[in-house]
mmCIF entry with sequence, helices, sheets and N, C-alpha, C, O atoms, coordinates in Angstrom:
data_MODEL
# 
_entry.id   MODEL 
# 
_entity.id                         1 
_entity.type                       polymer 
_entity.pdbx_number_of_molecules   1 
# 
_entity_poly.entity_id                      1 
_entity_poly.type                           'polypeptide(L)' 
_entity_poly.nstd_linkage                   no 
_entity_poly.nstd_monomer                   no 
_entity_poly.pdbx_seq_one_letter_code       MHKSFAAVDEYLVWNVSNALMLL 
_entity_poly.pdbx_seq_one_letter_code_can   MHKSFAAVDEYLVWNVSNALMLL 
_entity_poly.pdbx_strand_id                 A 
# 
loop_
_entity_poly_seq.entity_id 
_entity_poly_seq.num 
_entity_poly_seq.mon_id 
_entity_poly_seq.hetero 
1 1  MET n 
1 2  HIS n 
1 3  LYS n 
1 4  SER n 
1 5  PHE n 
1 6  ALA n 
1 7  ALA n 
1 8  VAL n 
1 9  ASP n 
1 10 GLU n 
1 11 TYR n 
1 12 LEU n 
1 13 VAL n 
1 14 TRP n 
1 15 ASN n 
1 16 VAL n 
1 17 SER n 
1 18 ASN n 
1 19 ALA n 
1 20 LEU n 
1 21 MET n 
1 22 LEU n 
1 23 LEU n 
# 
_struct_asym.id          A 
_struct_asym.entity_id   1 
# 
_struct_conf.conf_type_id            HELX_P 
_struct_conf.id                      HELX_P1 
_struct_conf.pdbx_PDB_helix_id       AA1 
_struct_conf.beg_label_comp_id       LYS 
_struct_conf.beg_label_asym_id       A 
_struct_conf.beg_label_seq_id        3 
_struct_conf.pdbx_beg_PDB_ins_code   ? 
_struct_conf.end_label_comp_id       LEU 
_struct_conf.end_label_asym_id       A 
_struct_conf.end_label_seq_id        22 
_struct_conf.pdbx_end_PDB_ins_code   ? 
_struct_conf.beg_auth_comp_id        LYS 
_struct_conf.beg_auth_asym_id        A 
_struct_conf.beg_auth_seq_id         3 
_struct_conf.end_auth_comp_id        LEU 
_struct_conf.end_auth_asym_id        A 
_struct_conf.end_auth_seq_id         22 
_struct_conf.pdbx_PDB_helix_class    1 
_struct_conf.details                 ? 
_struct_conf.pdbx_PDB_helix_length   20 
# 
_struct_conf_type.id          HELX_P 
_struct_conf_type.criteria    ? 
_struct_conf_type.reference   ? 
# 
loop_
_atom_site.group_PDB 
_atom_site.id 
_atom_site.type_symbol 
_atom_site.label_atom_id 
_atom_site.label_alt_id 
_atom_site.label_comp_id 
_atom_site.label_asym_id 
_atom_site.label_entity_id 
_atom_site.label_seq_id 
_atom_site.pdbx_PDB_ins_code 
_atom_site.Cartn_x 
_atom_site.Cartn_y 
_atom_site.Cartn_z 
_atom_site.occupancy 
_atom_site.B_iso_or_equiv 
_atom_site.pdbx_formal_charge 
_atom_site.auth_seq_id 
_atom_site.auth_comp_id 
_atom_site.auth_asym_id 
_atom_site.auth_atom_id 
_atom_site.pdbx_PDB_model_num 
ATOM 1  N N  . MET A 1 1  ? -5.091 -0.778  1.413   1.00 0.00 ? 1  MET A N  1 
ATOM 2  C CA . MET A 1 1  ? -5.199 -0.996  -0.031  1.00 0.00 ? 1  MET A CA 1 
ATOM 3  C C  . MET A 1 1  ? -6.641 -1.368  -0.408  1.00 0.00 ? 1  MET A C  1 
ATOM 4  O O  . MET A 1 1  ? -7.387 -1.943  0.384   1.00 0.00 ? 1  MET A O  1 
ATOM 5  N N  . HIS A 1 2  ? -6.992 -1.022  -1.622  1.00 0.00 ? 2  HIS A N  1 
ATOM 6  C CA . HIS A 1 2  ? -8.347 -1.322  -2.078  1.00 0.00 ? 2  HIS A CA 1 
ATOM 7  C C  . HIS A 1 2  ? -8.468 -2.794  -2.467  1.00 0.00 ? 2  HIS A C  1 
ATOM 8  O O  . HIS A 1 2  ? -7.479 -3.466  -2.759  1.00 0.00 ? 2  HIS A O  1 
ATOM 9  N N  . LYS A 1 3  ? -9.688 -3.261  -2.462  1.00 0.00 ? 3  LYS A N  1 
ATOM 10 C CA . LYS A 1 3  ? -9.940 -4.649  -2.814  1.00 0.00 ? 3  LYS A CA 1 
ATOM 11 C C  . LYS A 1 3  ? -9.649 -4.890  -4.296  1.00 0.00 ? 3  LYS A C  1 
ATOM 12 O O  . LYS A 1 3  ? -9.238 -5.982  -4.690  1.00 0.00 ? 3  LYS A O  1 
ATOM 13 N N  . SER A 1 4  ? -9.868 -3.854  -5.112  1.00 0.00 ? 4  SER A N  1 
ATOM 14 C CA . SER A 1 4  ? -9.649 -3.986  -6.555  1.00 0.00 ? 4  SER A CA 1 
ATOM 15 C C  . SER A 1 4  ? -8.186 -4.290  -6.864  1.00 0.00 ? 4  SER A C  1 
ATOM 16 O O  . SER A 1 4  ? -7.878 -5.000  -7.821  1.00 0.00 ? 4  SER A O  1 
ATOM 17 N N  . PHE A 1 5  ? -7.284 -3.742  -6.039  1.00 0.00 ? 5  PHE A N  1 
ATOM 18 C CA . PHE A 1 5  ? -5.857 -3.980  -6.260  1.00 0.00 ? 5  PHE A CA 1 
ATOM 19 C C  . PHE A 1 5  ? -5.544 -5.465  -6.098  1.00 0.00 ? 5  PHE A C  1 
ATOM 20 O O  . PHE A 1 5  ? -4.795 -6.035  -6.892  1.00 0.00 ? 5  PHE A O  1 
ATOM 21 N N  . ALA A 1 6  ? -6.113 -6.085  -5.077  1.00 0.00 ? 6  ALA A N  1 
ATOM 22 C CA . ALA A 1 6  ? -5.892 -7.510  -4.841  1.00 0.00 ? 6  ALA A CA 1 
ATOM 23 C C  . ALA A 1 6  ? -6.476 -8.318  -5.996  1.00 0.00 ? 6  ALA A C  1 
ATOM 24 O O  . ALA A 1 6  ? -5.913 -9.334  -6.402  1.00 0.00 ? 6  ALA A O  1 
ATOM 25 N N  . ALA A 1 7  ? -7.603 -7.859  -6.518  1.00 0.00 ? 7  ALA A N  1 
ATOM 26 C CA . ALA A 1 7  ? -8.245 -8.566  -7.628  1.00 0.00 ? 7  ALA A CA 1 
ATOM 27 C C  . ALA A 1 7  ? -7.352 -8.514  -8.860  1.00 0.00 ? 7  ALA A C  1 
ATOM 28 O O  . ALA A 1 7  ? -7.212 -9.510  -9.569  1.00 0.00 ? 7  ALA A O  1 
ATOM 29 N N  . VAL A 1 8  ? -6.747 -7.358  -9.116  1.00 0.00 ? 8  VAL A N  1 
ATOM 30 C CA . VAL A 1 8  ? -5.852 -7.206  -10.265 1.00 0.00 ? 8  VAL A CA 1 
ATOM 31 C C  . VAL A 1 8  ? -4.626 -8.085  -10.086 1.00 0.00 ? 8  VAL A C  1 
ATOM 32 O O  . VAL A 1 8  ? -4.161 -8.700  -11.045 1.00 0.00 ? 8  VAL A O  1 
ATOM 33 N N  . ASP A 1 9  ? -4.099 -8.151  -8.874  1.00 0.00 ? 9  ASP A N  1 
ATOM 34 C CA . ASP A 1 9  ? -2.923 -8.970  -8.595  1.00 0.00 ? 9  ASP A CA 1 
ATOM 35 C C  . ASP A 1 9  ? -3.248 -10.439 -8.841  1.00 0.00 ? 9  ASP A C  1 
ATOM 36 O O  . ASP A 1 9  ? -2.452 -11.176 -9.422  1.00 0.00 ? 9  ASP A O  1 
ATOM 37 N N  . GLU A 1 10 ? -4.431 -10.850 -8.388  1.00 0.00 ? 10 GLU A N  1 
ATOM 38 C CA . GLU A 1 10 ? -4.853 -12.233 -8.575  1.00 0.00 ? 10 GLU A CA 1 
ATOM 39 C C  . GLU A 1 10 ? -5.016 -12.528 -10.068 1.00 0.00 ? 10 GLU A C  1 
ATOM 40 O O  . GLU A 1 10 ? -4.683 -13.614 -10.541 1.00 0.00 ? 10 GLU A O  1 
ATOM 41 N N  . TYR A 1 11 ? -5.536 -11.539 -10.796 1.00 0.00 ? 11 TYR A N  1 
ATOM 42 C CA . TYR A 1 11 ? -5.742 -11.686 -12.241 1.00 0.00 ? 11 TYR A CA 1 
ATOM 43 C C  . TYR A 1 11 ? -4.407 -11.865 -12.953 1.00 0.00 ? 11 TYR A C  1 
ATOM 44 O O  . TYR A 1 11 ? -4.277 -12.697 -13.851 1.00 0.00 ? 11 TYR A O  1 
ATOM 45 N N  . LEU A 1 12 ? -3.407 -11.067 -12.538 1.00 0.00 ? 12 LEU A N  1 
ATOM 46 C CA . LEU A 1 12 ? -2.087 -11.160 -13.171 1.00 0.00 ? 12 LEU A CA 1 
ATOM 47 C C  . LEU A 1 12 ? -1.458 -12.522 -12.899 1.00 0.00 ? 12 LEU A C  1 
ATOM 48 O O  . LEU A 1 12 ? -0.870 -13.128 -13.795 1.00 0.00 ? 12 LEU A O  1 
ATOM 49 N N  . VAL A 1 13 ? -1.582 -12.999 -11.668 1.00 0.00 ? 13 VAL A N  1 
ATOM 50 C CA . VAL A 1 13 ? -1.010 -14.304 -11.312 1.00 0.00 ? 13 VAL A CA 1 
ATOM 51 C C  . VAL A 1 13 ? -1.674 -15.400 -12.134 1.00 0.00 ? 13 VAL A C  1 
ATOM 52 O O  . VAL A 1 13 ? -1.012 -16.328 -12.599 1.00 0.00 ? 13 VAL A O  1 
ATOM 53 N N  . TRP A 1 14 ? -3.002 -15.285 -12.312 1.00 0.00 ? 14 TRP A N  1 
ATOM 54 C CA . TRP A 1 14 ? -3.739 -16.283 -13.084 1.00 0.00 ? 14 TRP A CA 1 
ATOM 55 C C  . TRP A 1 14 ? -3.288 -16.253 -14.541 1.00 0.00 ? 14 TRP A C  1 
ATOM 56 O O  . TRP A 1 14 ? -3.144 -17.296 -15.178 1.00 0.00 ? 14 TRP A O  1 
ATOM 57 N N  . ASN A 1 15 ? -3.066 -15.044 -15.061 1.00 0.00 ? 15 ASN A N  1 
ATOM 58 C CA . ASN A 1 15 ? -2.614 -14.893 -16.452 1.00 0.00 ? 15 ASN A CA 1 
ATOM 59 C C  . ASN A 1 15 ? -1.233 -15.512 -16.641 1.00 0.00 ? 15 ASN A C  1 
ATOM 60 O O  . ASN A 1 15 ? -0.993 -16.201 -17.632 1.00 0.00 ? 15 ASN A O  1 
ATOM 61 N N  . VAL A 1 16 ? -0.331 -15.270 -15.704 1.00 0.00 ? 16 VAL A N  1 
ATOM 62 C CA . VAL A 1 16 ? 1.030  -15.813 -15.794 1.00 0.00 ? 16 VAL A CA 1 
ATOM 63 C C  . VAL A 1 16 ? 0.977  -17.335 -15.737 1.00 0.00 ? 16 VAL A C  1 
ATOM 64 O O  . VAL A 1 16 ? 1.695  -18.008 -16.476 1.00 0.00 ? 16 VAL A O  1 
ATOM 65 N N  . SER A 1 17 ? 0.133  -17.881 -14.865 1.00 0.00 ? 17 SER A N  1 
ATOM 66 C CA . SER A 1 17 ? 0.009  -19.333 -14.744 1.00 0.00 ? 17 SER A CA 1 
ATOM 67 C C  . SER A 1 17 ? -0.487 -19.923 -16.060 1.00 0.00 ? 17 SER A C  1 
ATOM 68 O O  . SER A 1 17 ? 0.005  -20.957 -16.511 1.00 0.00 ? 17 SER A O  1 
ATOM 69 N N  . ASN A 1 18 ? -1.465 -19.257 -16.671 1.00 0.00 ? 18 ASN A N  1 
ATOM 70 C CA . ASN A 1 18 ? -2.001 -19.726 -17.957 1.00 0.00 ? 18 ASN A CA 1 
ATOM 71 C C  . ASN A 1 18 ? -0.931 -19.665 -19.034 1.00 0.00 ? 18 ASN A C  1 
ATOM 72 O O  . ASN A 1 18 ? -0.804 -20.588 -19.839 1.00 0.00 ? 18 ASN A O  1 
ATOM 73 N N  . ALA A 1 19 ? -0.166 -18.590 -19.052 1.00 0.00 ? 19 ALA A N  1 
ATOM 74 C CA . ALA A 1 19 ? 0.878  -18.424 -20.062 1.00 0.00 ? 19 ALA A CA 1 
ATOM 75 C C  . ALA A 1 19 ? 1.924  -19.529 -19.923 1.00 0.00 ? 19 ALA A C  1 
ATOM 76 O O  . ALA A 1 19 ? 2.391  -20.072 -20.925 1.00 0.00 ? 19 ALA A O  1 
ATOM 77 N N  . LEU A 1 20 ? 2.290  -19.861 -18.692 1.00 0.00 ? 20 LEU A N  1 
ATOM 78 C CA . LEU A 1 20 ? 3.290  -20.904 -18.472 1.00 0.00 ? 20 LEU A CA 1 
ATOM 79 C C  . LEU A 1 20 ? 2.755  -22.256 -18.918 1.00 0.00 ? 20 LEU A C  1 
ATOM 80 O O  . LEU A 1 20 ? 3.503  -23.075 -19.453 1.00 0.00 ? 20 LEU A O  1 
ATOM 81 N N  . MET A 1 21 ? 1.476  -22.494 -18.703 1.00 0.00 ? 21 MET A N  1 
ATOM 82 C CA . MET A 1 21 ? 0.879  -23.768 -19.107 1.00 0.00 ? 21 MET A CA 1 
ATOM 83 C C  . MET A 1 21 ? 0.859  -23.879 -20.626 1.00 0.00 ? 21 MET A C  1 
ATOM 84 O O  . MET A 1 21 ? 1.048  -24.964 -21.176 1.00 0.00 ? 21 MET A O  1 
ATOM 85 N N  . LEU A 1 22 ? 0.628  -22.749 -21.309 1.00 0.00 ? 22 LEU A N  1 
ATOM 86 C CA . LEU A 1 22 ? 0.602  -22.755 -22.775 1.00 0.00 ? 22 LEU A CA 1 
ATOM 87 C C  . LEU A 1 22 ? 1.999  -23.013 -23.337 1.00 0.00 ? 22 LEU A C  1 
ATOM 88 O O  . LEU A 1 22 ? 2.143  -23.577 -24.422 1.00 0.00 ? 22 LEU A O  1 
ATOM 89 N N  . LEU A 1 23 ? 3.019  -22.602 -22.599 1.00 0.00 ? 23 LEU A N  1 
ATOM 90 C CA . LEU A 1 23 ? 4.387  -22.827 -23.059 1.00 0.00 ? 23 LEU A CA 1 
ATOM 91 C C  . LEU A 1 23 ? 4.716  -24.302 -22.901 1.00 0.00 ? 23 LEU A C  1 
ATOM 92 O O  . LEU A 1 23 ? 5.824  -24.726 -23.227 1.00 0.00 ? 23 LEU A O  1 
# 
């Protein structure tokens, strides 16, 4: 797998964590 894929996955996890904190 490409490194960019891992970066996108990390980005999504970070976004979900932020969304949960805002809730």
